C-alpha distance (Angstrom), angle and dihedral (degrees) to the residues before:
residue distance angle dihedral
X1 . . .
X2 3.84 . .
X3 3.81 84.6 .
X4 3.82 96.5 -63.8
X5 3.80 137.3 92.9
X6 3.82 109.4 -92.8
X7 3.81 104.2 169.5
X8 3.80 149.4 -22.9
X9 3.79 126.2 -111.7
X10 3.81 113.5 -117.2
X11 3.82 93.3 -161.5
X12 3.81 138.5 10.5
X13 3.82 111.0 -68.7
X14 3.81 115.7 -156.7
X15 3.79 117.7 -138.0
X16 3.79 111.1 -85.0
X17 3.81 94.4 20.0
X18 3.80 124.5 130.4
X19 3.80 113.9 -92.7
X20 3.81 107.9 -148.8
X21 3.79 144.7 129.4
X22 3.82 92.5 -61.2
X23 3.79 92.9 64.7
X24 3.82 106.6 19.8
X25 3.80 132.7 62.7
X26 3.80 130.6 -171.9
X27 3.78 118.2 -87.6
X28 3.79 130.9 159.2
X29 3.79 136.1 -174.8
X30 3.79 121.4 -97.6
X31 3.82 119.9 -105.0
X32 3.79 134.5 -163.9
X33 3.79 117.4 174.9
X34 3.78 131.1 -73.7
X35 3.82 111.7 -17.0
X36 3.80 102.7 165.1
X37 3.77 142.5 11.9
X38 3.79 116.4 -106.4
X39 3.81 120.5 -150.5
X40 3.79 115.1 -143.6
X41 3.79 123.8 -155.6
X42 3.83 106.1 -159.7
X43 3.80 117.5 -138.0
X44 3.80 119.0 -107.0
X45 3.83 107.5 -89.0
X46 3.82 97.5 170.6
X47 3.80 92.8 121.8
X48 3.82 90.9 60.0
X49 3.81 97.3 47.6
X50 3.78 108.7 123.3
X51 3.82 92.6 12.6
X52 3.79 118.6 136.0
X53 3.77 138.8 -175.9
X54 3.79 127.1 -137.5
X55 3.78 103.2 -107.2
X56 3.77 141.4 161.8
X57 3.80 106.5 -102.7
X58 3.81 115.5 -142.9
X59 3.80 127.9 -157.3
X60 3.82 88.4 -101.6
X61 3.79 137.0 3.5
X62 3.80 129.3 26.6
X63 3.79 124.6 -23.9
X64 3.79 119.0 -100.0
X65 3.79 126.4 -119.5
X66 3.83 91.3 -145.4
X67 3.82 138.5 20.6
X68 3.80 112.9 -132.2
X69 3.79 135.3 165.5
X70 3.82 115.4 -143.0
X71 3.80 132.7 -146.6
X72 3.81 109.9 -165.5
X73 3.82 132.8 -178.2
X74 3.79 115.4 -148.4
X75 3.80 89.5 -153.7
X76 3.80 137.0 23.6
X77 3.83 89.5 -113.9
X78 3.82 87.7 77.4
X79 3.82 95.8 53.3
X80 3.82 92.2 98.9
X81 3.80 90.8 55.2
X82 3.80 88.5 45.1
X83 3.81 89.3 55.5
X84 3.82 90.8 50.5
X85 3.81 90.7 52.0
X86 3.81 91.7 47.0
X87 3.80 92.1 52.1
X88 3.79 93.3 45.4
X89 3.80 100.7 43.7
X90 3.81 105.1 35.8
X91 3.78 93.3 55.1
X92 3.80 97.0 39.3
X93 3.82 92.8 48.6
X94 3.81 94.8 43.6
X95 3.83 100.8 -110.7
X96 3.83 97.9 115.5
X97 3.80 120.3 103.9
X98 3.77 124.9 -155.2
X99 3.80 112.4 -117.8
X100 3.81 115.6 -131.0
X101 3.80 88.5 -144.3
X102 3.80 90.9 56.5
X103 3.80 88.1 54.0
X104 3.82 90.8 48.5
X105 3.81 91.9 50.4
X106 3.80 88.7 50.0
X107 3.82 90.0 53.0
X108 3.81 89.8 51.2
X109 3.80 91.0 51.0
X110 3.82 92.8 47.1
X111 3.81 92.0 49.1
X112 3.80 91.1 49.3
X113 3.82 92.3 51.5
X114 3.79 90.7 50.2
X115 3.79 94.1 46.3
X116 3.78 92.1 -117.6
X117 3.77 129.0 140.8
X118 3.76 118.7 -87.6
X119 3.81 112.6 -89.9
X120 3.79 114.3 -122.0
X121 3.76 121.6 -117.3
X122 3.80 88.1 -118.8
X123 3.80 90.2 64.1
X124 3.80 91.7 64.6
X125 3.76 126.9 71.6
X126 3.80 105.1 -127.0
X127 3.77 93.5 -160.4
X128 3.80 109.2 128.8
X129 3.77 109.5 -117.9
X130 3.79 111.9 -118.2
X131 3.77 116.3 -114.7
X132 3.79 115.0 -101.7
X133 3.78 116.4 -100.1
X134 3.81 104.8 -67.0
X135 3.76 118.9 -118.7
X136 3.82 89.2 -128.1
X137 3.84 106.6 38.7
X138 3.81 95.7 -178.8
X139 3.82 91.1 60.8
X140 3.80 110.9 80.8
X141 3.79 92.0 -151.1
X142 3.79 147.1 -63.7
X143 3.80 110.0 -89.8
X144 3.81 125.2 -159.4
X145 3.82 115.4 -153.6
X146 3.79 101.9 -153.9
X147 3.82 115.1 -176.0
X148 3.79 141.0 157.6
X149 3.81 100.2 -125.7
X150 3.80 139.2 83.2
X151 3.80 100.3 93.9
X152 3.79 139.4 38.5
X153 3.80 93.1 42.1
X154 3.78 133.5 91.1
X155 3.78 124.2 -71.9
X156 3.81 86.8 -108.4
X157 3.81 90.8 57.5
X158 3.81 90.5 51.5
X159 3.80 90.9 50.6
X160 3.83 91.6 46.9
X161 3.81 90.3 50.7
X162 3.80 91.5 49.8
X163 3.82 91.1 48.4
X164 3.82 89.1 52.4
X165 3.81 94.0 46.7
X166 3.81 90.5 46.8
X167 3.81 87.9 55.9
X168 3.78 91.1 54.2
X169 3.81 92.8 47.3
X170 3.82 92.1 49.1
X171 3.82 92.7 41.5
X172 3.84 116.8 130.6
X173 3.83 88.9 -125.8
X174 3.82 92.2 56.4
X175 3.82 127.5 82.4
X176 3.82 96.5 -169.0
X177 3.79 144.4 -50.4
X178 3.78 147.6 -116.3
X179 3.82 114.6 -141.9
X180 3.81 124.7 -154.4
X181 3.81 116.2 -161.0
X182 3.79 131.0 175.0
X183 3.80 93.3 -156.7
X184 3.81 108.5 -129.5
X185 3.83 100.2 62.8
X186 3.80 127.5 112.7
X187 3.82 92.1 -114.0
X188 3.78 94.0 70.8
X189 3.80 123.9 -173.1
X190 3.81 87.6 -115.1
X191 3.83 90.6 58.7
X192 3.81 90.7 53.4
X193 3.79 90.8 48.2
X194 3.81 90.1 49.3
X195 3.82 90.3 51.5
X196 3.79 91.4 51.5
X197 3.81 92.5 47.3
X198 3.81 93.8 47.0
X199 3.80 101.2 40.7
X200 3.82 100.0 29.5
X201 3.82 107.6 29.2
X202 3.82 91.8 167.6
X203 3.81 93.6 53.8
X204 3.81 109.9 140.7
X205 3.80 106.2 155.1
X206 3.82 122.9 124.8
X207 3.82 111.6 -88.6
X208 3.81 120.5 -176.7
X209 3.82 117.1 -167.7
X210 3.81 125.9 -164.9
X211 3.82 120.6 -174.5
X212 3.79 113.0 -166.0
X213 3.81 97.8 -154.9
X214 3.81 89.5 58.4
X215 3.83 95.6 49.2
X216 3.80 127.5 92.6
X217 3.81 90.8 -121.5
X218 3.79 142.2 -21.0
X219 3.81 89.2 -101.6
X220 3.78 91.3 52.9
X221 3.83 92.5 49.8
X222 3.80 93.3 46.4
X223 3.79 93.9 48.6
X224 3.82 90.3 51.1
X225 3.80 93.0 45.4
X226 3.81 93.8 49.4
X227 3.79 93.9 46.0
X228 3.79 93.9 46.0
X229 3.81 92.1 47.2
X230 3.80 91.6 49.3
X231 3.82 91.2 52.1
X232 3.83 91.7 46.1
X233 3.82 93.1 50.8
X234 3.80 89.1 50.3
X235 3.83 89.0 55.9
X236 3.82 92.2 45.3
X237 3.80 87.4 55.5
X238 3.81 89.0 68.7
X239 3.83 90.2 74.3
X240 3.81 118.8 87.8
X241 3.80 135.5 -173.9
X242 3.80 118.1 -84.4
X243 3.84 133.5 -178.0
X244 3.82 108.8 -79.5
X245 3.84 131.1 -178.5
X246 3.79 119.5 -101.2
X247 3.81 87.1 -126.1
X248 3.83 86.6 73.5
X249 3.82 91.3 67.2
X250 3.80 116.7 107.7
X251 3.81 109.6 -169.9
X252 3.78 123.4 -171.1
X253 3.82 115.5 -154.7
X254 3.79 118.8 -148.1
X255 3.81 140.8 164.1
X256 3.79 132.0 -158.0
X257 3.78 135.7 166.3
X258 3.81 86.3 24.5
X259 3.80 123.5 -171.7
X260 3.79 138.7 -174.2
X261 3.81 90.7 -78.4
X262 3.83 95.4 54.2
X263 3.79 95.0 87.5
X264 3.81 95.1 47.3
X265 3.81 103.6 40.7
X266 3.81 123.4 13.4
X267 3.81 99.3 26.9
X268 3.84 96.3 48.4
X269 3.81 89.6 45.8
X270 3.81 90.2 51.8
X271 3.81 87.8 46.3
X272 3.79 90.8 56.1
X273 3.81 89.8 49.6
X274 3.82 87.4 51.2
X275 3.81 90.2 52.4
X276 3.81 91.8 48.8
X277 3.79 89.7 50.6
X278 3.81 92.4 48.6
X279 3.81 90.4 50.1
X280 3.82 88.6 52.3
X281 3.82 91.3 53.1
X282 3.80 96.0 -101.4
X283 3.79 128.5 129.3
X284 3.83 122.5 -109.6
X285 3.83 113.4 -171.5
X286 3.84 126.4 -156.9
X287 3.81 119.1 -164.9
X288 3.86 138.3 161.1
X289 3.81 98.6 93.9
X290 3.86 95.0 -168.3
X291 3.82 85.5 60.8
X292 3.80 93.0 56.8
X293 3.80 92.4 65.3
X294 3.80 109.2 131.6
X295 3.81 97.1 19.8
X296 3.81 95.9 67.1
X297 3.81 95.3 110.0
X298 3.80 94.5 54.6
X299 3.82 89.8 49.3
X300 3.80 91.1 47.6
X301 3.80 90.0 52.5
X302 3.82 90.3 50.7
X303 3.82 91.4 55.8
X304 3.80 111.2 110.1
X305 3.82 91.9 -136.5
X306 3.83 135.0 28.5
X307 3.81 88.4 -123.6
X308 3.81 91.7 62.2
X309 3.80 90.8 48.5
X310 3.80 90.2 50.6
X311 3.79 91.0 51.1
X312 3.79 90.8 50.9
X313 3.82 90.6 50.5
X314 3.82 90.5 48.8
X315 3.82 93.8 50.3
X316 3.80 92.9 46.3
X317 3.80 94.4 48.7
X318 3.79 93.8 43.7
X319 3.80 90.8 51.0
X320 3.81 93.1 46.1
X321 3.81 89.9 48.4
X322 3.80 91.7 52.3
X323 3.82 90.1 50.5
X324 3.80 91.9 49.4
X325 3.82 90.7 48.7
X326 3.82 86.7 60.9
X327 3.79 91.4 52.3
X328 3.80 95.2 -99.7
X329 3.81 137.6 82.9
X330 3.79 143.8 -170.2
X331 3.81 88.9 -76.7
X332 3.84 88.0 71.3
X333 3.81 92.7 60.2
X334 3.84 102.8 98.6
X335 3.81 112.3 93.4
X336 3.84 124.3 -138.5
X337 3.81 88.0 -101.2
X338 3.81 91.4 51.5
X339 3.80 92.0 49.9
X340 3.80 93.0 46.3
X341 3.81 89.2 56.0
X342 3.80 97.2 47.5
X343 3.82 105.8 -85.9
X344 3.78 92.4 117.5
X345 3.82 100.1 156.0
X346 3.78 131.1 37.7
X347 3.80 90.1 -119.9
X348 3.84 91.3 56.7
X349 3.80 89.8 48.8
X350 3.81 91.9 45.0
X351 3.80 96.0 48.0
X352 3.80 89.8 56.6
X353 3.81 94.7 38.8
X354 3.81 92.7 54.0
X355 3.81 89.6 61.0
X356 3.82 87.1 79.0
X357 3.79 88.6 71.6
X358 3.80 94.3 62.9
X359 3.80 120.0 -153.4
X360 3.82 105.8 -70.7
X361 3.82 122.1 123.5
X362 3.80 117.6 -81.0
X363 3.80 103.0 -116.5
X364 3.82 98.7 175.7
X365 3.81 142.8 16.2
X366 3.81 116.5 -157.0
X367 3.78 137.1 -175.6
X368 3.81 123.6 -134.5
X369 3.81 112.8 -67.3
X370 3.81 97.2 21.3
X371 3.84 118.8 122.6
X372 3.81 124.3 -115.6
X373 3.81 107.0 -99.5
X374 3.79 110.3 169.7
X375 3.80 134.9 57.2
X376 3.80 131.1 -169.4
X377 3.79 96.6 60.3
X378 3.80 145.3 31.6
X379 3.81 123.9 -57.8
X380 3.82 118.9 -154.7
X381 3.81 110.0 -145.8
X382 3.81 123.9 -166.4
X383 3.81 110.9 -127.2
X384 3.80 136.2 134.1
X385 3.79 121.1 -92.7
X386 3.81 89.0 -115.2
X387 3.81 104.0 115.4
X388 3.80 99.6 -134.1
X389 3.80 96.4 37.7
X390 3.79 87.0 53.3
X391 3.83 97.7 45.2
X392 3.82 89.4 45.3
X393 3.80 88.9 55.4
X394 3.82 94.6 44.6
X395 3.79 90.9 54.5
X396 3.81 90.3 45.6
X397 3.80 88.8 54.3
X398 3.80 90.5 57.7
X399 3.82 105.3 -93.6
X400 3.79 107.6 159.4
X401 3.82 95.0 -166.6
X402 3.80 134.7 20.7
X403 3.80 131.7 -152.3
X404 3.80 110.2 -156.0
X405 3.80 120.4 -173.2
X406 3.79 122.5 -158.1
X407 3.79 135.8 174.5
X408 3.80 98.1 -177.9
X409 3.81 99.0 36.9
X410 3.79 131.2 -103.2
X411 3.82 133.5 -174.0
X412 3.84 95.5 -146.7
X413 3.81 118.6 150.8
X414 3.80 139.2 152.7
X415 3.82 134.0 -123.1
X416 3.83 96.9 -123.7
X417 3.82 107.5 13.1
X418 3.85 118.0 70.9
X419 3.80 107.4 -126.8
X420 3.81 121.8 -153.6
X421 3.81 114.0 -156.5
X422 3.82 113.8 -143.9
X423 3.82 118.5 -160.2
X424 3.80 118.7 -144.9
X425 3.81 94.0 -149.6
X426 3.79 139.4 24.9
X427 3.81 94.5 -123.2
X428 3.80 89.7 61.8
X429 3.81 91.3 45.1
X430 3.80 91.2 53.4
X431 3.80 92.3 48.5
X432 3.81 99.9 41.8
X433 3.79 103.4 24.7
X434 3.81 88.8 129.4
X435 3.83 89.3 75.1
X436 3.83 102.0 25.3
X437 3.81 129.6 78.7
X438 3.81 111.1 -170.2
X439 3.80 134.9 31.6
X440 3.81 121.3 -146.3
X441 3.81 92.0 176.4
X442 3.83 91.2 110.7
X443 3.82 87.2 72.0
X444 3.81 89.2 62.4
X445 3.80 96.8 45.4
X446 3.81 91.7 45.1
X447 3.80 97.4 -113.9
X448 3.82 95.5 117.5
X449 3.79 137.0 20.6
X450 3.78 125.7 -122.9
X451 3.80 88.3 -109.9
X452 3.81 93.5 52.5
X453 3.80 91.5 49.3
X454 3.81 91.3 47.5
X455 3.81 91.1 52.2
X456 3.82 92.1 49.1
X457 3.78 89.2 48.7
X458 3.80 91.0 53.5
X459 3.81 89.1 53.4
X460 3.81 89.2 52.4
X461 3.82 89.0 50.4
X462 3.81 90.4 53.8
X463 3.81 91.6 48.6
X464 3.80 90.7 48.7
X465 3.79 93.0 46.7
X466 3.81 88.8 52.6
X467 3.79 94.1 50.3
X468 3.82 92.1 -113.3
X469 3.81 93.3 115.3
X470 3.81 125.0 40.8
X471 3.82 114.6 -152.9
X472 3.80 115.5 -129.6
X473 3.82 91.4 -117.5
X474 3.82 89.8 56.5
X475 3.80 93.5 46.6
X476 3.82 90.5 49.7
X477 3.80 93.6 47.8
X478 3.83 92.9 -118.8
X479 3.82 96.9 170.3
X480 3.81 102.3 168.9
X481 3.82 113.9 -179.6
X482 3.81 122.1 170.2
X483 3.82 121.1 158.0
X484 3.81 117.1 -149.9
X485 3.82 112.2 -110.6
X486 3.78 102.6 -154.8
X487 3.81 99.4 171.9
X488 3.81 138.0 51.9
X489 3.80 130.0 -86.6
X490 3.79 116.5 -106.8
């Protein structure tokens, strides 16, 4: 399937019979580093020469597609204080949206008090009310990265968390950050500072750190943190969008809730967008290493050097070994929804998933927590197949946009990286258009080619990067953030 081995029959299968889990098991071809050189013919990008997007230019590095301020806890012990800051600042600064479900619950309560019948859901408009005009219109929002890590894990987990958080703080879409620390946790302030110094030596954004165990009281720390954050957001508001080259774009490609159409519509269309971006000097990024099982050799051969291929092999085998040590393996990756819709082995799922990476040369291979370094080709980035763990890592690596394909439907978004949801079929788009942005169904019904859909998707990326289009996940406040815990708890 897709030109690669995707499984082995466990019994004779008559012609025309259903191929499924009862008669097929996962199997993939062996791989062993770079074996041949692959010649790439870039797509014609003449029509985009000289094009720009309206981005937020930073003192160094690529321009951002948004302008956020972050509030980050170094440990889960500070999540309560984080919640207080979220409630105080988002409403006061005009970033809060009224939930339609909150209004519906209020109607239920009012009807109950008055002894009236329960209002039906149909009687309420479920449109989310737009936030009032923000006090600082040039700041896209204040984002709060709540998580459950920072202590109780290994030293390696603390370092990995600090690498990830450093990536968010240094992100092109971020103006600066407020850090909340308890003081005694494994993820010390010094570890975060070391991560910033090592991974982002040119970092020069404002960073305000508050450590509770060094403050006179919780009230004193919170008052200082809120005031300082307010003043910092006011300064961040002084920055405006300016014309920026398309080569600045860093686009992570992701899939979740995949179906049998994913590998023939949405993923190839995203892959063509990735190739267009690479030809324009931008940086497409492919992650989810468990979903590259079976296509490793073709990716190795696309690596521009044998050393990169060897690193990819090492990361894949190390990851697979860790999964097997826990009694699992890459073959356990497909979800019940995947299997129900035809992705019955990991190799089938992977062969279709890899289409998101297009055909351009692999110019870099990175482990979790490392920043994107090279443009003009594809970067392979080691993350889990879990949708949110992967998108969290892609944003932490510096992706300024994400293209996320789905055949079953998913609301996934990210706090700092605008995420465009790409439907594999028009039936899904019609049913879940409230959370999806782009329909590649015309590829299936023959109305459009993969190339045409990929070009249209690039235009949507440019509009999103410029602030002219707001992805559904952004409008709905879908701020999914889930760091990868690779070690054990102690």
